[in-house]
Residue, then its C-alpha position, 0 to 999 in steps of 0.5 A: g760453537a756446534g753450528i747453525e740449523f734450520f729448526t731444532g729437531v723434534e724427537p720422532g714417535q713415527t717414521q717411514i723407511q722407503v725402499f729403492a730397486r733399479g730394474n723392471f720388477s714384477p708386482a710379486e717381486v716388489r711384494n716380497v722386497m717390501l716383505d723382506v725389510e719389514s721383516r728386518v724392521r720388524a726384528a729390530g723392536h719398538i713398533k707399536g703399528i706397522v703399514t707397508q705399501s708397495g708401489a711408489g705412492q706419495q712420499m710422507g714430509g712433503d718432498q715433491q721431487t720423488a727419487p725415480d727408483l723408489i718402490g715402496s714405502i713402510f709406515v712405522e708408528m714408534t710404542d709409547r716414550r715411557v715404555r722405551d729405554i731409548d729416544g725416538f732417533e736411536v731407534e730410527n738408527l737401530y732400523r737403519e742397521a737392519i736394513a743396510n746392505m741389502p743385496g740389490v736395494r737400497a732403503e732409507v729411513v725418513t723421519v716424519e717431520n711435523g714441521p720445516p723444513v721439508g724434505k732432506e736437509i741439502q738439496i743442491e738444484l742443477s738446472g740448465d737446458d742440456l739434458d746430457q749435462l744436467f745428468a753428468e753433473a749430478t752425478r759428479i756432485r753425487t760421486y762427490m758426496e758418496e766418496e769424500l763425505g759418504s761417512e758424514l751424509i746419509d740417503i743421498d740420491d739425486t732425481a737423475p732418470i733411472p739408466g736404460i733405454e726407450w724406443e722412438f718411432i720416427v715415421d718417414r712423412a715423405r715416404a708414407a705420403m708417397l705411398g699413400a699411408n695415413m698418419t692415424e692409421i700408422g699411429t693407431a697400428i702401433q698403439l695396437m702392437t705395443n701398450g694397446i689402445f685405451m677403450g675404458d675401465y670396469r671394476p669386477d666383483d671380486s676387486e676394490e680397483e678398476v682395470d683397464i680396457r686395451v684393445r691389442y694385436p693378438a700376442k703373437y703380433r705384440g711388440i716392436d719386432q713384428m714391424e715387418n709383419i705388420r701391414i698397413s692398408t695404402v692406395n698401393g695395397p698392404v704395406p709393412i709398417s716397417s717401410f716408413v716407420s724406424r725405431v731408434a734407441q734412446p736414453k730412458v727418461s720416465s719425466i723432466q722437471r722444470v722450474d721457472g721454465a728451465r729444466v732441473v734436477y736434484v742432488r740431496a742428502n741427509p746428515a747422519p746422527g750428530v752432524v749438523a747440516d750447515n757445516k757440510l753445506q759450507e763444504i760442499s759450497a766451497w767444493l762447488e766454487a773450486n770445482p764449478p759445473e760446466n757453462g750452462v749448468f747453475y746450481q743453487f741450494r735449495g731446502a733447509n738451506e734456502e728457508q734458513e736464509q730467508s727466516a734469518a733475513f725475517l728475524g734480523q728486519a724484525f730485531s732491527l724494527a723492534m729495536a728502533l721501535m724501542a729506541i724511539l719509545l726510551v728517548t721520549q720518555f727519558n729525553s736523553y740519548y745517552q740514556a737510551l743508548l744504556i738501556l739498549s745495550s743490554v740487549l747486546l749483553s743478553t745476546a752475547g749471553v746467549l751465544l756463550g751459553l750455546l758455546t758452553t753446553g754445545q747446542t747449536f744455535s736454531v735460526i727459528l727458536t734461538g732467533i726467537g728467543i733473541v728477539a724475545l730478550a730484547g724486550i724482556i732485558v731492558n726492563n732491569n735498565i728501564v727500573l734502574i735508570d728511572t730510579f736513579n733519574v729520581l732520586r737525583r731530582e730528590h736529592p740534588d746535594w747527593e754526590l753522583r756516587k751515593i746517588i749510584v750506590h742507592t739506586g743499586v740497593q733500591r732495585l737490587r732486590p726487584v732486579f734479581l727477583t724478575t731474573f730469578t722467577t723468570g729463568f728458574g720457570l723455564l729451567p726444566l723446560a731448558m733442561g729437557v724436563s716434562v713435569d706432568l702434574i695430573g699424571a704425577e711424572i716426570e719425564v727427561g727428553g721427551p718429544i715435546t720438551s725437545q722442541w722448546v729447548s732451544l727458546a728456552s735455553a736462549i732466554v735463560f742464557g741471555l736473561s742470566f748472564a745480562t742481569i748480572l752485567t746489567l748490575i755492574v755495567t750499568p752503574a758505571m756507565l752512569a758514571l761515566p758522563k760526568r767523569l768525562r767532563d771532569l776530565f776534559r774541565r780540569k786544566p793545569t795551575a799556572s805557577a804563581p809569579a815571584q814576589p819582588s824582595l823588599a830587601s831589593 
C-alpha cells in the first residue's frame, strides 16, 4: 500500500527552526541572521509564542549528532488548532517556504517530537578508521541524495566537519633540547600569543554570565605570525621560538565522533511531506548495494529504521507467544486440535482485513500502532469462533439424532445476533477515532483531524478493519469448516459398488 512507517506522525503544535551557516560569523552577524529568519517566520503567521536563541545550544528532539554549522534555533508555539483553518503540518510547510532560498544561510523546520522516532527519519552511519575516506563517502552519499532524491528528501546534511584549516605547532624536541629550551615554557609562549592562559572567571555587576580571565601578550605580539619575534630564554640566551617550532596547516576537525571505538560520520535527511521514509530507505539501500563504499568504510542505517526493525521483531515475538498460549488453552478446553486451529484461523482473517483496509484507504502501516492493533485483534476476534464452536458442541451433545447440517444452521441462528452486536458495538465505538473525529462532551465541540486523535488513527483503524472483515467471514467460513471433516470422511469411505453376478437360467 502506501508503505511502512515506524510511528504515526502526530500533528505538531510546536516546532523549531534550526539555522545553519558556514564561516566565522561574529556574534553580531549571527544575531542579524537570526533576526532575519525570525522576521520571515513571523510573516508566515499562526504564531502564539516565539523564542530565538543564537549559538548552537542544544537541539530539541534528542538528536545527539549536531551538525557543526548550526548557529542558532527558533522555537515556535503555534496558535490553537481550533482557531486555525490548516493543520500543524501545513503550518510547518508555510515556514519552510518562508525560510527557503536565504543567501548564505540554510534553515530547517524540525518538528518537536513527542514520541519515537528521535532525530531525522533517515540516518546513515558511516564508520571506519580513515577520516579522509569517511568524509569522502559522506560527501558522495549526500551528493546522491541531493541530486537523485532531492525532490523527495528535505533537510539533507551530514556531521562531517566544516571545510577549513587549523594550525598545528610541531616542536623539534631534539633541537629544543640542544638549545636548552624547556617544553613547558614553549607551550606557555604559544598559549600567550594565541588564545591566552585561562586564570579564572568572574561575573560583572551588569552581566548575568561569567567572563573568562585570560593572560596574553600585548596585541602587537599576538598571532602565529609573531613566532619570529617571540623569544624564549635558554642557557644560550634568548632564542626565537621559530628556531625549534614549526607550524603546519591541517584540515580543521572540530570534533570526532566514535561509536564502539570506531570513528563515525552521519548522513541524514527527512522525507518530504507526503513521502514515506521507508520507501526512500529501500532506494538508498539498493543504491549502496550497487555502489558500495570504499574498503575500510562500513555503513548501517540508524534512527527510525533501526528502531522499526527492533520493534517489529519484538511485536512478532509477542504475537507468536500470544498465539501459542491461546492454542494451548483452546486445545485443553475443546480437546480437539482441529477446532483449536479453526478458532485461531480467525486471526489470519482479521490480519487480512487490516491489510485490505489499509490498502483501500491508502493509509501507511505503522509498525507500532498497527502492529499493536493486530496483536490486540488476536485476542478479540477469536471470541466469535469460540462461541460458535462451543454452541455447536453443545447442540451436538443435546441432539445426537440431528443431522450435521441442522446443527450447524441452528448454531448460526443462535449466535448470529450476539456476534454482530459485539462487533457493531466495538466497531462503532472506535469508528470516530478511526476517522479522526474528537468529540468533547463537556465543551460541546467536535474536532476533525485534531492532534490527539491523529495519534491513534492507525490503532483504531486496524481494529475496525480487522474486526469487521473477520466477523463477516467467520460466520461463513467457520460453519463450512465445521462440516468439512464429515464431508471428507464420507468421501473417503464411499466405495464403488460391484456389479451383481449373473444368475443361472432355469431354462438351460
